[in-house]
GUGUTOR-861490 format. One line per 8 residues: their letters; for each residue x, y, z of C-alpha. Coordinates in nm, 2 decimals, padded with zeros to 4 digits. Layout:
! residues N
A) X,Y,Z; ...
//
This chain:
! residues 120
MSIRRAIS) -01.99,-17.52,07.84; -02.24,-17.74,08.02; -02.14,-18.07,08.17; -02.39,-18.25,07.95; -02.24,-18.10,07.63; -01.89,-18.18,07.74; -01.99,-18.54,07.80; -02.15,-18.55,07.46
FWRNMTEA) -01.83,-18.43,07.30; -01.63,-18.69,07.49; -01.85,-18.98,07.38; -01.91,-18.87,07.02; -01.59,-18.79,06.85; -01.59,-18.69,06.49; -01.41,-18.91,06.24; -01.13,-18.65,06.22
ERRLWSRL) -01.10,-18.64,06.60; -01.09,-19.02,06.62; -00.82,-19.04,06.35; -00.61,-18.78,06.52; -00.66,-18.92,06.87; -00.54,-19.26,06.74; -00.21,-19.10,06.65; -00.17,-18.88,06.96
RNEALGYD) -00.27,-19.12,07.24; -00.03,-19.35,07.42; 00.26,-19.11,07.37; 00.29,-19.21,07.00; 00.48,-18.88,06.94; 00.68,-18.92,07.27; 00.45,-18.69,07.46; 00.14,-18.75,07.67
FRRQHSLG) -00.18,-18.60,07.52; -00.52,-18.56,07.69; -00.85,-18.54,07.51; -01.14,-18.31,07.60; -00.94,-18.15,07.88; -01.08,-17.87,08.09; -00.88,-17.55,08.11; -01.05,-17.26,08.29
NYIVDFVC) -01.40,-17.23,08.14; -01.30,-17.41,07.82; -01.27,-17.77,07.71; -01.00,-17.82,07.45; -01.00,-18.11,07.20; -00.64,-18.23,07.27; -00.36,-18.09,07.50; -00.01,-18.18,07.58
LERRLIIE) 00.03,-18.02,07.92; 00.41,-18.09,07.92; 00.46,-17.87,07.61; 00.16,-17.65,07.67; 00.03,-17.73,07.32; -00.34,-17.74,07.23; -00.48,-17.90,06.92; -00.82,-17.80,06.81
VDGGQHNL) -01.01,-17.99,06.53; -01.28,-17.76,06.40; -01.59,-17.81,06.19; -01.78,-17.56,05.97; -01.95,-17.39,06.26; -01.61,-17.24,06.35; -01.60,-17.06,06.01; -01.91,-16.85,06.08
EPGIARDR) -01.99,-16.58,06.33; -02.02,-16.61,06.63; -01.79,-16.91,06.62; -01.50,-16.70,06.48; -01.54,-16.45,06.77; -01.57,-16.72,07.03; -01.26,-16.90,06.90; -01.06,-16.57,06.89
LRTAWLKS) -01.15,-16.50,07.26; -01.08,-16.86,07.36; -00.74,-16.86,07.18; -00.64,-16.53,07.34; -00.72,-16.66,07.68; -00.53,-16.99,07.63; -00.23,-16.80,07.49; -00.24,-16.57,07.79
RGYEVLRF) -00.19,-16.88,08.00; 00.12,-16.99,07.80; -00.05,-17.23,07.56; 00.02,-17.26,07.19; -00.29,-17.33,06.99; -00.29,-17.52,06.66; -00.62,-17.54,06.47; -00.70,-17.78,06.20
WNNEVLAA) -01.02,-17.83,06.00; -01.19,-18.17,06.01; -01.14,-18.21,05.63; -00.77,-18.12,05.67; -00.72,-18.40,05.93; -00.91,-18.65,05.71; -00.74,-18.56,05.39; -00.38,-18.51,05.51
TDDVIDTI) -00.34,-18.68,05.85; 00.03,-18.73,05.81; 00.08,-18.36,05.73; -00.12,-18.26,06.04; 00.09,-18.50,06.26; 00.41,-18.35,06.11; 00.29,-17.99,06.20; 00.21,-18.11,06.55
WHALRKER) 00.55,-18.28,06.58; 00.73,-17.97,06.48; 00.53,-17.76,06.73; 00.63,-18.01,07.00; 00.99,-17.99,06.91; 01.00,-17.61,06.87; 01.21,-17.41,07.11; 00.97,-17.23,07.35
PDLPPALR) 01.15,-16.95,07.53; 00.82,-16.85,07.69; 00.81,-17.17,07.89; 00.99,-17.22,08.22; 01.34,-17.38,08.17; 01.23,-17.72,08.29; 00.97,-17.74,08.01; 01.18,-17.62,07.72
//
């Protein structure tokens, strides 16, 4: 991804991203999240490095080829680095923000035997 495109994503959050970020930032769930964070060749929407949890908020372009194939490769690469990836649709975040937060909370609290003992 180009630097210019990454900066554009940083500055121009969708309403769904803005709503979710307002709930994730400032350790509202007890964990530190970062937004538009670079991992390898990818920039993820939100990440909790401590729990190796990535949250992606997707629009309609992710429901069409080649978006599906790109997301599959991206997710496989992130999982190979020990990250869990949760994906939500924009409309899902907007219509059911509390349910999305609940799903994230459960993922944060889930036992992760794949993580080093200090991060479990």
